[in-house]
C-alpha positions as CSV (number, residue, x, y, z in Angstrom):
1,M,-1.5,-1.4,-52.6
2,A,1.2,-2.9,-54.8
3,P,0.7,-6.5,-56.1
4,K,2.2,-9.4,-54.4
5,G,5.9,-9.9,-55.2
6,S,6.0,-6.4,-56.4
7,S,8.8,-4.6,-58.3
8,V,10.5,-1.5,-57.0
9,A,8.6,0.3,-59.7
10,W,5.5,0.0,-57.5
11,D,7.0,2.6,-55.2
12,H,5.9,5.2,-57.7
13,F,2.5,3.7,-58.8
14,V,-0.8,2.8,-57.3
15,V,-3.4,0.4,-58.6
16,K,-6.4,2.3,-59.9
17,D,-8.4,-0.6,-61.5
18,K,-7.4,-4.1,-60.4
19,D,-9.8,-5.8,-62.9
20,Q,-8.5,-3.8,-65.8
21,Y,-4.9,-3.9,-64.6
22,M,-4.5,-0.1,-64.6
23,A,-2.0,1.8,-62.5
24,E,-1.6,5.5,-61.9
25,C,1.8,7.3,-61.6
26,K,2.1,9.1,-58.2
27,M,4.1,11.9,-59.8
28,C,2.2,12.9,-63.0
29,K,-1.1,11.0,-62.5
30,T,-0.7,9.2,-65.8
31,Q,-2.6,5.9,-66.0
32,L,-0.9,2.9,-67.6
33,S,-1.6,-0.8,-68.1
34,F,0.5,-3.3,-66.2
35,K,-1.0,-6.6,-67.3
36,G,1.6,-9.4,-67.4
37,S,4.6,-7.3,-66.2
38,V,5.7,-3.9,-65.0
39,S,7.8,-3.1,-68.1
40,N,5.3,-0.5,-69.2
41,L,5.6,1.2,-65.8
42,T,9.4,1.2,-65.8
43,K,9.5,2.5,-69.4
44,H,7.2,5.4,-68.3
45,L,9.6,6.2,-65.4
46,K,12.6,6.2,-67.7
47,R,10.9,8.4,-70.3
48,K,8.9,10.9,-68.1
49,H,10.9,10.8,-64.9
50,P,14.5,10.3,-65.8
51,L,15.7,11.5,-62.4
52,V,14.2,8.5,-60.7
53,N,16.5,5.5,-60.5
54,L,14.9,2.1,-59.7
55,V,17.3,1.2,-57.0
56,P,16.4,-2.0,-55.0
57,R,15.2,-1.3,-51.4
58,N,17.9,-3.6,-49.9
59,S,21.2,-4.9,-51.1
60,S,22.3,-8.4,-50.2
61,T,24.5,-7.1,-47.5
62,S,22.2,-4.6,-45.8
63,A,19.3,-7.0,-45.7
64,S,21.3,-9.3,-43.5
65,I,22.5,-6.6,-41.1
66,S,21.0,-7.2,-37.6
67,L,21.6,-6.1,-34.1
68,N,23.5,-9.3,-33.4
69,S,25.3,-11.6,-35.8
70,E,23.4,-14.6,-34.6
71,S,19.9,-15.2,-35.9
72,P,17.3,-15.8,-33.3
73,S,15.8,-18.8,-35.2
74,S,19.1,-20.6,-34.8
75,Q,19.1,-20.4,-31.0
76,V,18.5,-23.3,-28.7
77,A,15.0,-24.7,-28.6
78,T,14.2,-23.7,-25.1
79,A,15.6,-21.2,-22.6
80,T,14.4,-19.9,-19.3
81,T,14.3,-16.1,-19.0
82,S,12.4,-13.4,-17.3
83,S,10.1,-11.0,-19.3
84,S,12.5,-8.1,-18.5
85,D,15.4,-9.9,-20.2
86,T,13.6,-10.2,-23.5
87,T,16.0,-8.8,-26.2
88,A,15.3,-6.9,-29.4
89,N,16.1,-10.1,-31.3
90,D,13.0,-11.8,-29.7
91,R,10.9,-9.0,-31.2
92,L,12.6,-9.1,-34.5
93,S,11.7,-12.7,-35.4
94,P,8.2,-14.1,-35.4
95,A,9.7,-17.6,-34.9
96,A,10.1,-16.9,-31.2
97,S,7.3,-16.7,-28.7
98,T,7.2,-16.4,-24.9
99,S,4.8,-18.2,-22.7
100,N,3.3,-16.9,-19.4
101,T,5.8,-19.0,-17.5
102,G,8.8,-17.1,-18.9
103,T,9.9,-20.0,-21.2
104,V,10.9,-19.0,-24.7
105,R,9.8,-21.5,-27.3
106,V,11.4,-21.3,-30.8
107,V,9.5,-22.8,-33.6
108,Q,11.4,-24.8,-36.1
109,S,12.9,-23.0,-39.1
110,G,10.5,-22.6,-41.9
111,T,7.4,-22.7,-39.7
112,K,5.3,-19.5,-39.3
113,T,3.1,-18.6,-36.4
114,I,-0.2,-16.6,-36.5
115,A,1.7,-13.7,-35.0
116,A,4.1,-13.7,-38.0
117,Y,1.2,-13.1,-40.4
118,I,-0.3,-10.4,-38.3
119,Y,2.9,-8.4,-37.8
120,K,3.9,-9.0,-41.4
121,K,0.7,-7.6,-42.7
122,N,1.1,-4.4,-40.5
123,A,4.7,-4.1,-41.6
124,D,3.8,-4.2,-45.3
125,K,1.0,-1.7,-44.8
126,C,3.2,0.9,-43.1
127,K,6.5,0.2,-45.0
128,S,6.0,3.1,-47.4
129,D,4.9,5.4,-44.5
130,I,8.1,4.7,-42.6
131,D,10.2,5.2,-45.8
132,Q,8.6,8.7,-46.2
133,L,9.2,9.5,-42.5
134,I,12.9,8.6,-42.8
135,M,13.0,10.8,-46.0
136,D,11.8,13.7,-43.9
137,L,15.0,13.4,-41.9
138,F,16.9,14.1,-45.0
139,I,14.6,16.8,-46.3
140,L,13.5,18.7,-43.2
141,D,16.6,18.2,-40.9
142,F,19.3,17.8,-43.6
143,Q,20.5,14.6,-42.1
144,P,23.0,12.7,-44.3
145,F,21.8,9.7,-46.3
146,R,24.4,7.5,-44.6
147,I,22.5,7.8,-41.3
148,V,20.6,4.7,-42.4
149,E,23.9,2.8,-42.0
150,D,24.7,4.1,-38.5
151,R,24.5,1.5,-35.8
152,G,22.5,3.6,-33.4
153,F,19.8,4.5,-36.0
154,R,19.5,0.9,-37.1
155,K,19.1,-0.2,-33.6
156,L,16.4,2.3,-32.9
157,I,14.4,1.4,-36.1
158,Q,14.7,-2.3,-35.6
159,S,13.5,-1.9,-32.0
160,A,10.5,0.2,-32.9
161,F,9.6,-1.6,-36.1
162,P,10.8,-5.3,-35.8
163,F,9.7,-6.3,-39.3
164,Y,10.8,-3.2,-41.1
165,I,14.1,-3.7,-43.1
166,I,15.9,-0.5,-43.6
167,P,16.6,0.3,-47.2
168,T,20.0,1.3,-48.5
169,R,21.0,4.9,-48.6
170,K,21.1,4.6,-52.4
171,Y,17.5,3.7,-52.4
172,F,16.6,6.9,-50.6
173,A,19.0,9.1,-52.5
174,N,18.4,7.8,-56.0
175,N,14.8,6.5,-55.8
176,L,12.6,8.1,-53.2
177,L,14.3,11.6,-53.3
178,P,13.7,12.1,-57.1
179,S,10.2,10.7,-56.7
180,R,9.3,13.2,-53.9
181,Y,10.8,16.0,-55.9
182,E,8.9,15.2,-59.1
183,S,5.6,14.8,-57.2
184,L,5.9,18.1,-55.3
185,R,7.1,19.9,-58.4
186,E,4.0,18.7,-60.3
187,I,1.7,19.9,-57.5
188,K,3.3,23.3,-57.4
189,M,3.1,23.6,-61.2
190,V,-0.6,23.1,-61.0
191,E,-0.9,25.8,-58.3
192,L,0.9,28.3,-60.4
193,R,-1.3,27.7,-63.5
194,N,-4.1,29.6,-61.7
195,V,-1.9,32.5,-60.6
196,E,-2.3,35.7,-62.6
197,S,0.7,37.6,-61.2
198,I,4.0,36.5,-59.6
199,C,7.0,38.5,-58.2
200,I,10.3,36.7,-58.4
201,T,13.5,37.3,-56.4
202,A,16.9,36.1,-57.5
203,D,20.3,35.9,-55.9
204,I,23.7,34.2,-56.3
205,W,25.5,32.3,-53.6
206,T,28.9,30.6,-53.5
207,S,29.3,27.5,-51.2
208,S,32.2,26.5,-49.1
209,T,33.3,24.2,-51.9
210,N,33.4,27.2,-54.3
211,D,30.3,26.1,-56.3
212,S,28.0,29.0,-57.4
213,F,24.2,28.5,-57.1
214,L,21.4,30.7,-58.5
215,G,18.3,30.9,-56.3
216,V,15.0,32.0,-57.7
217,T,11.8,32.3,-55.6
218,G,8.3,33.2,-56.6
219,H,5.7,35.1,-54.6
220,Y,2.0,35.3,-55.3
221,I,-1.4,35.8,-53.5
222,D,-3.6,32.8,-52.9
223,K,-7.1,33.9,-54.0
224,D,-8.7,31.3,-51.7
225,E,-6.8,31.9,-48.5
226,Y,-5.9,35.5,-49.1
227,V,-2.3,35.0,-47.9
228,L,1.0,35.8,-49.6
229,K,2.7,32.5,-50.6
230,S,6.3,31.8,-51.5
231,I,7.7,29.0,-53.6
232,L,11.3,28.1,-54.4
233,L,11.4,27.8,-58.2
234,E,15.0,26.8,-58.6
235,C,18.3,26.4,-56.7
236,V,20.6,25.4,-59.5
237,L,24.4,25.2,-60.1
238,L,25.7,28.1,-62.2
239,D,28.3,26.9,-64.7
240,G,30.6,29.4,-66.4
241,S,31.0,33.1,-65.8
242,H,28.3,35.2,-64.2
243,T,27.7,37.4,-67.2
244,S,24.4,39.1,-67.8
245,I,23.7,36.9,-70.9
246,N,24.3,33.7,-68.9
247,L,22.1,34.9,-66.0
248,A,19.3,36.0,-68.4
249,T,19.4,32.6,-70.1
250,E,19.1,30.8,-66.8
251,L,16.3,33.1,-65.5
252,L,14.3,32.7,-68.7
253,R,14.7,28.9,-68.6
254,V,13.3,28.8,-65.1
255,A,10.4,31.2,-66.0
256,E,9.5,29.2,-69.0
257,E,9.7,25.8,-67.3
258,W,7.3,27.1,-64.6
259,Q,5.1,28.8,-67.3
260,V,5.3,32.2,-65.5
261,A,7.3,34.2,-68.1
262,N,4.3,36.3,-69.0
263,K,3.0,36.7,-65.4
264,I,6.0,38.4,-63.8
265,L,5.1,41.6,-62.0
266,L,8.5,42.4,-60.7
267,A,12.0,40.9,-60.4
268,V,13.9,41.7,-57.3
269,S,17.6,41.2,-56.9
270,D,20.7,43.0,-55.5
271,N,22.2,46.0,-57.3
272,G,24.9,44.0,-59.1
273,S,25.4,45.3,-62.6
274,N,25.3,41.8,-64.2
275,I,22.0,40.6,-62.8
276,K,20.5,44.1,-63.1
277,K,21.4,44.2,-66.8
278,A,20.1,40.6,-67.3
279,I,16.7,41.5,-65.9
280,E,16.2,45.0,-67.3
281,K,17.8,44.9,-70.7
282,D,18.2,41.2,-71.7
283,L,14.8,40.0,-70.5
284,G,12.9,43.3,-70.4
285,W,11.4,42.6,-67.0
286,K,10.7,45.3,-64.3
287,H,13.6,45.3,-61.9
288,F,14.0,46.5,-58.3
289,G,17.2,46.5,-56.4
290,Y,16.2,45.2,-53.0
291,Y,15.5,47.8,-50.4
292,A,17.6,46.6,-47.5
293,H,20.7,46.3,-49.7
294,S,20.2,49.9,-50.8
295,L,19.9,51.0,-47.2
296,N,23.1,49.2,-46.3
297,L,24.9,50.9,-49.2
298,A,23.6,54.3,-48.0
299,V,25.0,53.7,-44.5
300,Q,28.4,52.6,-45.9
301,E,28.5,55.6,-48.2
302,A,27.8,58.0,-45.3
303,M,30.4,56.4,-43.1
304,S,33.1,56.6,-45.8
305,K,32.6,60.3,-45.8
306,S,33.5,60.7,-42.2
307,E,37.1,59.9,-41.2
308,E,36.2,59.9,-37.4
309,V,33.3,57.4,-37.9
310,T,35.4,55.2,-40.1
311,A,38.3,55.3,-37.6
312,L,35.8,54.4,-34.8
313,E,34.5,51.4,-36.7
314,G,38.1,50.2,-37.1
315,K,38.9,50.5,-33.4
316,I,35.8,48.6,-32.4
317,K,36.5,45.9,-34.9
318,T,40.0,45.5,-33.4
319,I,38.6,45.2,-29.9
320,V,36.0,42.6,-31.0
321,S,38.7,40.6,-32.8
322,Y,40.9,40.6,-29.7
323,F,38.2,39.1,-27.5
324,K,37.2,36.6,-30.2
325,R,40.8,35.5,-30.8
326,S,42.1,35.4,-27.2
327,A,40.5,32.8,-24.8
328,K,42.1,34.5,-21.8
329,A,40.6,37.9,-22.8
330,W,37.2,36.3,-23.3
331,E,37.3,34.6,-19.9
332,K,38.1,38.0,-18.3
333,L,35.2,39.7,-20.1
334,K,32.9,36.9,-19.1
335,K,34.0,37.0,-15.5
336,Y,33.4,40.8,-15.2
337,Q,29.9,40.5,-16.7
338,E,29.0,37.7,-14.3
339,Q,30.3,39.8,-11.3
340,A,28.1,42.7,-12.5
341,G,25.1,40.4,-12.5
342,K,24.5,40.8,-16.3
343,T,23.6,38.2,-18.9
344,V,26.9,37.1,-20.5
345,K,27.1,38.5,-24.0
346,R,29.8,38.2,-26.6
347,P,31.1,41.1,-28.7
348,L,29.7,41.1,-32.2
349,Q,31.8,41.6,-35.3
350,S,30.5,43.6,-38.3
351,V,30.4,42.1,-41.8
352,S,30.1,44.4,-44.8
353,T,27.6,42.2,-46.6
354,R,25.4,41.7,-43.5
355,W,22.7,44.3,-43.0
356,N,22.8,46.4,-39.8
357,S,25.9,44.6,-38.6
358,I,27.7,47.9,-37.9
359,F,24.7,48.9,-35.7
360,Y,24.6,45.6,-33.8
361,M,28.4,45.7,-33.2
362,M,28.3,49.2,-31.8
363,Q,25.1,48.5,-29.8
364,R,26.6,45.4,-28.2
365,I,29.9,47.1,-27.2
366,L,27.9,49.9,-25.5
367,E,26.0,47.3,-23.5
368,I,29.2,45.9,-22.1
369,K,31.2,49.2,-22.0
370,E,32.4,49.0,-18.4
371,E,33.3,45.3,-18.7
372,I,35.3,45.9,-21.9
373,N,37.3,48.8,-20.2
374,S,38.0,46.7,-17.1
375,S,39.1,43.7,-19.1
376,L,41.4,45.7,-21.4
377,C,42.9,47.4,-18.3
378,N,43.5,44.1,-16.5
379,L,45.0,42.5,-19.5
380,N,47.5,45.4,-20.1
381,A,45.8,46.1,-23.4
382,S,44.7,49.7,-22.6
383,A,46.2,50.8,-25.9
384,M,43.1,49.4,-27.6
385,S,40.7,51.2,-25.3
386,L,38.3,53.7,-26.7
387,S,38.7,57.4,-25.6
388,Q,35.8,59.3,-24.1
389,F,35.3,61.0,-27.5
390,D,35.0,57.6,-29.1
391,W,32.5,56.3,-26.7
392,E,30.3,59.4,-27.1
393,L,30.6,59.2,-30.8
394,C,29.7,55.5,-30.7
395,E,26.6,56.3,-28.7
396,N,25.5,59.1,-31.1
397,V,26.0,57.0,-34.2
398,T,24.1,54.1,-32.7
399,K,21.1,56.3,-32.0
400,I,21.2,57.7,-35.5
401,L,21.3,54.2,-37.0
402,K,18.5,52.8,-34.9
403,P,15.7,53.8,-37.4
404,F,17.6,51.9,-40.1
405,E,17.5,48.7,-38.1
406,E,13.8,49.1,-37.6
407,V,13.1,49.7,-41.3
408,T,15.2,46.8,-42.4
409,K,13.2,44.4,-40.1
410,E,10.0,45.8,-41.4
411,V,10.7,45.4,-45.1
412,S,12.4,41.9,-44.7
413,A,9.1,40.1,-44.5
414,Q,8.2,37.0,-46.4
415,K,4.7,36.1,-45.0
416,Y,3.0,39.5,-45.5
417,V,3.0,42.1,-48.2
418,S,6.1,44.4,-48.2
419,G,6.1,46.2,-51.6
420,S,3.3,48.5,-50.5
421,I,5.3,49.9,-47.6
422,V,8.4,50.9,-49.5
423,I,7.3,54.4,-50.3
424,P,5.7,55.1,-46.9
425,I,8.5,53.7,-44.9
426,T,11.1,55.7,-46.8
427,T,9.1,58.8,-46.2
428,G,8.9,57.9,-42.5
429,L,12.7,57.2,-42.3
430,I,13.6,60.6,-43.9
431,A,11.1,62.4,-41.5
432,S,12.6,60.5,-38.5
433,L,16.1,61.6,-39.3
434,E,15.1,65.2,-40.1
435,N,13.1,65.4,-36.8
436,M,15.8,63.8,-34.7
437,D,17.2,66.2,-32.1
438,T,20.9,66.0,-32.5
439,S,21.7,69.4,-30.9
440,S,23.5,67.7,-28.0
441,Y,25.4,65.3,-30.3
442,L,29.0,65.7,-31.4
443,E,29.6,67.8,-34.5
444,T,30.9,64.7,-36.2
445,A,27.7,62.8,-35.5
446,Q,25.6,65.7,-36.8
447,M,27.5,65.7,-40.0
448,F,27.1,61.9,-40.3
449,K,23.3,62.3,-40.0
450,Q,23.3,64.9,-42.8
451,D,25.4,62.6,-45.0
452,L,22.9,59.8,-44.3
453,L,20.0,61.9,-45.3
454,G,21.7,62.9,-48.5
455,A,22.5,59.3,-49.4
456,I,19.0,58.1,-48.8
457,K,17.4,60.9,-50.8
458,T,19.8,60.2,-53.7
459,R,19.3,56.4,-53.7
460,F,15.5,56.6,-53.4
461,A,14.8,59.7,-55.4
462,N,12.9,57.9,-58.2
463,L,10.9,55.6,-55.9
464,D,7.6,57.5,-56.4
465,R,8.0,57.3,-60.1
466,S,7.7,53.5,-60.0
467,R,4.2,52.6,-61.2
468,T,4.5,49.2,-59.6
469,F,5.1,50.6,-56.1
470,T,2.8,53.6,-56.3
471,V,-0.1,51.4,-57.4
472,C,0.8,48.8,-54.8
473,M,0.8,51.5,-52.1
474,F,-2.5,53.0,-53.4
475,L,-4.2,49.5,-53.1
476,D,-3.0,49.1,-49.5
477,P,-5.9,50.4,-47.3
478,R,-3.4,51.6,-44.8
479,F,-1.8,54.2,-47.1
480,K,-3.9,54.9,-50.2
481,L,-2.7,58.5,-51.2
482,Y,0.0,58.9,-48.5
483,F,2.4,60.7,-50.9
484,D,4.5,63.7,-50.2
485,D,3.9,65.1,-53.7
486,P,0.2,65.9,-54.5
487,S,1.0,65.5,-58.3
488,V,2.2,61.9,-57.7
489,A,-0.9,61.1,-55.7
490,E,-3.1,62.4,-58.5
491,N,-1.2,60.6,-61.2
492,T,-1.4,57.3,-59.2
493,K,-5.1,57.8,-58.9
494,Q,-5.6,58.3,-62.6
495,N,-3.4,55.3,-63.3
496,V,-5.5,53.1,-61.1
497,I,-8.7,54.4,-62.8
498,Q,-7.3,53.4,-66.2
499,L,-6.4,50.0,-64.9
500,V,-9.9,49.5,-63.5
501,T,-11.5,50.8,-66.7
502,A,-9.5,48.3,-68.8
503,Q,-10.7,45.6,-66.4
504,I,-14.3,46.6,-66.7
505,H,-14.1,46.7,-70.5
506,K,-12.6,43.1,-70.4
507,E,-15.3,42.0,-68.0
508,D,-18.1,43.5,-70.2
509,R,-16.8,41.8,-73.3
510,V,-16.8,38.4,-71.5
511,S,-20.3,39.1,-70.1
512,Q,-21.7,40.2,-73.4
513,S,-20.3,37.1,-75.1
514,S,-21.8,34.9,-72.4
515,Q,-25.2,36.6,-72.6
516,N,-25.3,36.1,-76.4
517,E,-24.7,32.4,-75.9
518,N,-27.2,32.1,-73.1
519,G,-29.8,34.1,-75.1
520,L,-29.4,31.9,-78.1
521,M,-29.9,28.8,-76.0
522,E,-33.0,30.3,-74.3
523,L,-34.4,31.3,-77.6
524,Q,-33.9,27.8,-79.0
525,E,-35.6,26.3,-75.9
526,S,-38.5,28.7,-76.0
527,T,-39.1,28.1,-79.7
528,S,-39.2,24.4,-79.1
529,T,-41.7,24.7,-76.2
530,Q,-43.7,27.7,-77.3
531,P,-44.7,27.7,-81.0
532,S,-46.4,31.1,-80.8
533,T,-43.7,33.6,-82.0
534,S,-43.8,36.7,-84.1
535,T,-43.0,36.6,-87.8
536,S,-39.7,38.2,-87.1
537,G,-38.7,35.3,-84.9
538,E,-38.9,37.3,-81.6
539,V,-40.6,35.7,-78.6
540,Q,-44.0,37.3,-77.9
541,I,-44.2,39.4,-74.7
542,S,-47.3,39.3,-72.5
543,S,-49.5,42.4,-73.0
544,V,-49.3,42.9,-69.2
545,W,-45.6,43.6,-69.4
546,Q,-45.4,45.5,-72.7
547,H,-45.8,48.9,-71.0
548,Y,-43.0,48.1,-68.5
549,T,-40.7,46.8,-71.2
550,Q,-41.0,49.9,-73.4
551,R,-40.4,52.3,-70.6
552,M,-37.4,50.4,-69.1
553,K,-35.7,50.3,-72.5
554,N,-35.4,54.1,-72.4
555,I,-34.1,54.3,-68.8
556,Q,-31.4,51.6,-68.7
557,P,-28.2,52.9,-67.0
558,K,-25.8,54.2,-69.6
559,G,-22.7,54.6,-67.4
560,T,-19.4,54.1,-69.2
561,A,-16.6,51.8,-68.0
562,S,-14.6,54.9,-67.2
563,S,-17.3,56.5,-65.1
564,R,-17.9,53.2,-63.2
565,A,-14.2,53.0,-62.5
566,I,-14.1,56.6,-61.2
567,I,-17.0,56.0,-58.9
568,E,-15.5,52.7,-57.5
569,V,-12.1,54.3,-56.9
570,Q,-13.6,57.4,-55.3
571,R,-15.7,55.2,-52.9
572,Y,-12.5,53.3,-52.0
573,L,-10.7,56.6,-51.2
574,E,-13.6,57.8,-49.0
575,D,-13.6,54.5,-47.0
576,K,-11.9,54.6,-43.6
577,V,-8.1,54.3,-43.6
578,V,-6.8,51.2,-41.7
579,L,-4.4,52.4,-39.0
580,P,-1.3,50.2,-38.2
581,T,-2.6,49.9,-34.6
582,E,-5.6,47.9,-35.9
583,K,-3.4,45.0,-36.9
584,I,-5.5,44.2,-40.0
585,S,-3.8,42.5,-42.9
586,P,-4.4,44.3,-46.2
587,L,-5.2,41.0,-47.9
588,Q,-7.8,40.2,-45.2
589,W,-9.3,43.7,-45.7
590,W,-9.7,43.0,-49.4
591,K,-11.3,39.6,-48.6
592,Q,-14.0,41.3,-46.6
593,R,-14.7,43.9,-49.3
594,K,-14.3,41.9,-52.5
595,D,-18.0,42.5,-53.2
596,V,-17.9,46.2,-52.3
597,Y,-15.0,47.0,-54.7
598,P,-15.0,44.0,-57.1
599,H,-12.7,45.5,-59.7
600,L,-10.2,47.1,-57.3
601,H,-10.2,43.8,-55.4
602,A,-9.2,41.9,-58.6
603,L,-6.5,44.5,-59.2
604,A,-5.1,44.2,-55.6
605,I,-4.7,40.4,-55.9
606,T,-2.4,41.0,-58.9
607,K,-0.4,43.9,-57.5
608,L,0.1,43.5,-53.7
609,N,2.5,40.5,-54.2
610,A,5.4,42.9,-55.0
611,M,8.4,42.2,-52.7
612,A,10.7,44.9,-51.3
613,T,13.7,42.6,-50.8
614,S,15.2,39.3,-51.8
615,V,15.3,38.1,-48.2
616,P,13.7,34.7,-49.3
617,C,16.8,34.0,-51.3
618,E,19.0,35.0,-48.4
619,R,17.2,32.6,-46.2
620,L,17.4,29.9,-48.9
621,F,21.2,30.2,-49.0
622,S,21.4,30.1,-45.2
623,A,19.6,26.8,-45.3
624,C,21.8,25.7,-48.2
625,G,24.9,26.4,-46.0
626,L,23.5,24.0,-43.4
627,L,22.9,21.3,-46.0
628,L,26.5,21.5,-47.4
629,N,28.4,20.7,-44.3
630,D,31.3,18.4,-43.4
631,R,29.0,15.3,-43.4
632,R,27.7,16.1,-46.9
633,T,31.0,16.6,-48.8
634,R,30.0,14.1,-51.6
635,L,26.5,15.4,-52.1
636,G,26.0,16.1,-55.8
637,T,24.5,19.4,-57.1
638,R,21.4,17.6,-58.5
639,K,20.6,16.2,-55.1
640,V,21.2,19.7,-53.5
641,Q,18.7,21.1,-55.9
642,Q,16.1,18.5,-55.1
643,L,16.7,18.6,-51.3
644,M,16.5,22.4,-51.2
645,F,13.3,22.4,-53.3
646,L,11.6,19.9,-51.0
647,H,12.9,21.7,-47.9
648,Q,11.6,25.1,-48.9
649,N,8.3,24.0,-50.4
650,T,7.2,21.3,-47.9
């Protein structure tokens, strides 16, 4: 609790030792002396937490804002009223009390009742809690800071908490927001110190105000809960041109600030040449162009090779634009759907940068095919109607693209491991297309399928050469050696054996060092308690156990680290494969077998956090678009960074 008559600095400190006058910073846990004044505390905030501004809770104007302009303490001394007519002002002031007869008595100004002290004590106790709950409106719901000045909001708060005075919006924006940001950032920094491996995703987004932001997220496995966790490391404004050097400089700054530069397993981004060069060449990190983006590019490449499919896409776009642009046309389409007893659905427009949007556009227009034709005919717009060939081609193409939509959904996960499924799901996608019976399809559709197959095989030709994804797949109990090429399977197995061998060597060195230290301590203890030792300094062994000791010295296990690694890997491969129908998380599987395969378990914790896409960044920017709306036009980039960090990590 803050001392009586406290400064605004006490919003960021708690008293740890009242007798010694010691306070602890809520953000960095530093303990400081405050005897005599809070100057020491304010200096600490300015020096260590410069983002925090000590803005007073209330300005002279806001403190006087009430539901009515007239103060209840200045009302007449007595008035007769019913209990149902009691206003909010009666609850706002402790100076007014109501008797059982319905008469309101107003105590003279300056006189306090017992109720005043009771309510004031409760208000002081929960003041900071209410402040934080209001902050949640800004962080979780992206409400503008000026909501605290809205009449309806003030009326609600004053009715619910009569003795709570709403702080100014500057107090929330410049004082509490930076404080929450610094506190949570420190907590996350501590969490990442114990992480051995992290996969980062990065992407660039341009807001409606033409500001460019770089988003960087991190993904790691929690060794206590055995779940994949995500953290927003940075959402920062990008100044200057987006060259590879500038991007590399910014990415390195983020990694070094979070102390994860030497822990990065993989960096995932789009296939842009600038960010790809920044990660691979300028920083020397392992890079992977996210999977869903590559799939989308493969579809666009195949469609560009077919004039008929490209023309079909253009015709459908024209129809969709017509119904979106014309209110009359939409009303007709809506009416025909209602008459057919269908759920009313709007046509969907494709967007080149949105995955599977072509598939969703064609799928939707097929669902309302009859209603589309009827509406165009009734509106004398038959020239836009699709021919029978177009409708059949649209149906064929939609069926061919269906597996792509399923794969995109599967790899766009954030809560479970996705890197281990990249190779298996690509194999499955190729097999699905090759086994698809298209004998009854139009020749154009059959050619489109072949073009898709070619584009996929070309873009993912080197996927099984990636050590990161092959090892990740091997350590997933659902797949293990599910490789098309036996040589790739054998190479991956040998690679894992080498990794486990290195881990055993490291463990043995640590164990030997620990044993030497413990042996020295035991020897010192034994010599101090047992004076009978040999002349060489060795502890005497009982004659009863001398025979046992001599024999066991000669039969101690002599397995090398390599042989132990081979045995553990072989036992893992002989264990039952987890089928997808069993719905068992790979991380939970390893949790149950951490004592059975201790070294493979440790390896899995550092490898299975590889991500297949940068979907977390895409979701980040979707939320950022909600934050930067028409009601937040004056929101600074620093506050955007803080609000997004708190929103994503809370």
